[in-house]
N, C-alpha and C positions, 0 to 999 in steps of 0.2 A: 707856719702854723702847725700845732700838734693836733692831729685829727684822730678821734677815737672811734673804733668800730666794735661795739659790744655784741656779744651773742644775744640773740632775741630770746627772751624768757617767757613771752606770751605762749599759752598752751597751743601746741601743734603749729608753731610759727617757725618755718624752716628757711625762710628767705634770709639774705644778708644784704646789708645796705651798700656794700662796696666789694666787687669781685677783685681778684688779684691784679687783673690787667689795669683797672682804674687806680688801684693803690700804686702800681708801678708808675703811672703817669704823674700822680701827685708827688711821689718821692722824687721823680725826675725834675720837678719844678722847685725842689728844695724844701718840701714839707716833710714832716715826720708822721708816719701812720702807725697807730697802735691797733692791733687786732687781737681780740680775746681768743683764747684757745677754743677751737671748735666752732667759731662763729660762722664759717662758711661751709661746714661739712654737710649740712642739710641740703644745700644747693649744689653739692658736688665739688666744692673748692676746699681741699685739705689745707691744714696749716702750712705744709711744706711749700705749697704754691705761693702763699703770702710771704713766707720767708725768702723764697727765691726772688720775689718782686722787690725785696728790700724792706718789708714791713717788720716791725717788732712784735713778736708774739707775747702777749701778756696773759698770765694765768688767772689773775683775779678780776672778776667782774667790776668790783668796786674801784680797782686801780685805773681802769679805763676812764671812768668819770672823774677821778681825782686828778689825772694828768692831762686830759684832753682840753684844749681850748674850744674845740667844736666836736660835738658828739653827733654822729649821723647814724640813724636807725631806720628800720622799716615801719614798725608799729609804735603806737604811743607808749611812753614809759609806764611801766607797771608800778603798783603801789610801793614796792620795795626800792624802786629806782628814783622816784622823784626827790627823796631826801638827799640823793647823791649829787643832784644838780646844784649849781652855785651862781651867784651874780656874775655878770660879764661873760658867762659861758653861753655858747650858741648850741641849741638843740635843733636839728634839722631832720624831720621825719613826718610820717602821717600822724595827725593828731585827732581829727574828728571830735573837737572839743564840744561842739554843740550837743553831743550825745552824753556828756559826762561833766556835771558841775563839780564833783569832787576832784577830778583830774585838773580841771581848769583852776580851781582854787589852790591845788597843790603846786601847780606850775607858778602861780602868782607868788606863793610863799617862797619858792626857790630863788626868785630874783633873776633867773636865767632868761635869755631871749629865745623864745620857742617859735620856730618857723615851721609851718605846715605845708607839705607838698601840695595838698588838695585845695589850698586857697590862692595859689599863684595863678593869675588869670591873664591871658594874652589874647586879644581880639575875640573876647567872649568864649574862649576855650580854656580848659584846665589841663595844660600839657603834661603836668607831672602826675595827674590822676588818670588820664586817658588810657595808658597801657594796662593798668590794673582793672579799669572798667571794661576794657576789651576782653581781658581774660575772664573776669567774672561773668560777663555776658555770654561768652561761649560756653563756659562751665555750666551756666544755669540750665541750658537745654540738656546737657549730659547728665547732670545730677537729677534734674527733674524727671527725665525719662527713666532713670535708674530706680527712683523711688515710686514710680508708677507700677512697678512690678508687684504682682500679687503677694509674693512672700515677704514683702516689706509693708504690707497693709494697703498697697495701692489698688487702683481700680482694675489693673490688669490690661491696660491699653498700651499697645506698642505705638509710639508716636508716629512712626513712618508708615504704619499700616502694611499691608501686603496686597498683591493682586486680588481683587474681588472684595477687599475690605477697606473701608474709608480710613484715612489717616486720622490721628488725634488732632485736637485743637489746642492751640496756644494763644493766649492773650498776653501781650507785653505792654505794661503801663510805662510809657516814657520812651521817646525815640532818640535819646542821646547816645553816647558811646556804648554804654552797656546794652541799651535796648536794641540798637541796630546790629550789634554783634550777636545778640541772642536770636534776633530775627534771621540773620544770615545763616547761622547754624541750623535753625529750624527749617528754613526753606530748603536748605541743602538736603535735609532728610525727607523732604516732601510733605512736611506738616502743614496743616491749615493754620496760617498765622495772621493775627490781627494786632496792629500796633495802635495804641491810644496815645495821642499827642495833642498839645494845645497850640503849638507854633505852626501856623499854616505854611510858612516857607519850608520848615523842616519836613512837614508832611509831603510837600511837593518833591523834596529831595528823596525822601524814603520811597515815594511812589515810582520815581524814575530809576532808582538804584536797586530796589527789591521788587522785581517784576511780578512775583507770585504772592507777595504779602499784601494784605489789605491795610489801609489806614482809616482811622475813625477819630473824629474829634473827641477829645477826652472830657467826659463829664460823668456824673454819677448815674444818670439815666442810661447812657449807653453801656456803661460797665455792668449795671444791673441786668440789662437785657442779655448780655453775653455770658454771665456767670453760670447759668444752668447747663450750658453745653461745653464748658471749658474743662479740659483735662489738666492743663498746666498753666498756672497764672504766675507771671514773672513781674515783680515790682522793681522797676528800674528808674525811679524818679530821683531827681537831684536838684536841690537848691544850694548853690555853692556856699560852703561854710556853715549852713544853717541846718536845723533839724529837718528831717524828711517829713513832708505833710502826711497825715494819717488818712489816706484815701480809701482804705479798705476797713470798714467797721465789722465788728463781730457778726452782726445780723446779716451782713452781706455774704459772709462765708457760708451761711446756712442755705444759700441758694445754690451752692456748688454741690456736685454729686459726691457721695462718700467715696473716699479713696483718691480724690483729686489732690494735686500737689500745688503748693505755693512756695516759690523761691523768692525771698525778699532780699534782693541785692542791696537795698538801701539800709540794711540793718546797722551798718557801721555809723550811720547818721541817725540812728534811733528807730529805723524801720518805717515802712509806709503802710503797715497793717496794724490795727489796734491789738491784735493777738500775737504779734511778733515779739520775740525776745531772743537775745544772742545765744547761739549754740556754738559748739566746737566741731572740729573734724572728727574727734573721737566719738562724740554723741551729736550728730548733725541735725537730727529731726525730732519733732514732737507733733502730737496731733491735737488740734483744737477744732471743734465743730465738725469732726469727721474729715478734716482736711489736713494732710501732712504738710508741716511747715519746715522748710529748710532755711535756716537763718544763721549761717556761719559768717562771723564778722570778718574773717580774713580768708576769704575764698581762694585767692591766688596762691596762698601758701601751699596748697595741695600740689601745685606744679612749680615748685620753688626754683628750679633751675631756669625755666623759661621766664618766670616772673622776675627773678633777680636780674637777668640780662635785659629784659624789657624796661625795668625800673631804672637801671643804671644808664640806659640809652638817653633818658630824659633828665635825670637828676645830675649827672656828672658835670655838665657845663656850669650849673649853679654852685655845686660843691667847689669846683675849681675857682670860680669867680669869688666866692666867699673866702676861700683859703688864700688866694693871691692878694686880695684887696681889703679884707675886713668887711664888716657889715655895712658901715656907712657908705664907703666908696663903692661897694658892690651894688647897693641900692641906687646909687647915683648912676652907675653904668647900666643897670638893668632895673628900671623903676618897678617892674612887675614883682620883684622880690619883696617890695614893701607890703604888698597884699598877702604875702605869706606869713608876716609877723602877727602871730595870734596873741602872744603874751610877751610883755617887755617891762623891765623895772617894776615888777609887781602889779602891772596894770593889764587889763584886757584891751588889746589893740586891734581886734577884729569885731566889727559892728554886729555881724550875724551871731557870733558867740555871745557877746554881751546881751543881745536881745533874747537869746535862747534861755539865759539864766538870770535875767533881771539884774545884771551887773553893770557898773559904770563903764562906758567906753572912753578910751583915751587914744589920741593919735600917737603913732610911734615917734619916739624922739631919736633923731638920727644926727646928732651933733658929732663933729669930729671926722 
């Protein structure tokens, strides 16, 4: 199979979908790997490393899409890229289609088969999303503490406190992969941490593993009680494939102290706050109701080297399976791949995406 690795063109996206070591493995299995010039530079992988691995370096972005049978990316295709996709071509990347009807419709028009990393589910887990959730969760405490600084308009609270001064308070909404990693980072700093969760078994797990963090059943009343004393609020809710629920309304933010910070990790699925809107690493924050909002939709790109390596650890086996066997046989061998098919033959094949946009849902057709 001819596998294309384009350079990511989303603003401040420095990750790459395939490092040279993975390209080497695919080439060793008889596949052809096309890598766009500079695709891996942001993650510390120069073109020479890909060339040494046996990949072909391609200068033109468009040529990658024209020649590849399977295009693998990190982020969703941008507006200029969707016209480059074609029928029978496989696109394998993070899509987060529930947050964008225009992208969904553009992929439908392309005729390509679009597989999303984030909707492949095994034993109630999302293995291809988890590493990025872990990075985003850990980052949320770092960036949240950073923007609490007074010179950024923050409240001037040092999250860890010092001897004789109480630490700051963090509330994490959601105890999944992002939430638990945020809580681990925060407890390591000595912060007062409360995790809101609805799954009682998950709360028992959090209680056992995070000895100094508090767990609280997630409902609006409990959140409202906590907001007046919170320094950093972290939104880490996730409904696989679907839009994030709007758990934080504008009037709720008014209960928070001026200079407090909200980090909305769920922004790539539309955000869990009514006031959230996507930002970039170049301009990461804005203020609404006196609360600093950090809503960067590709948080892990800030640590592109680590993120690329972590991503490939979980995606490579699926890339190899698709390359060796084609889509139909790969799905037969690993049925979880079927859940990754979001758009196929011009149809929406993910129920959560169809529901989010009021579009017709069709089951994936895997003949052949």
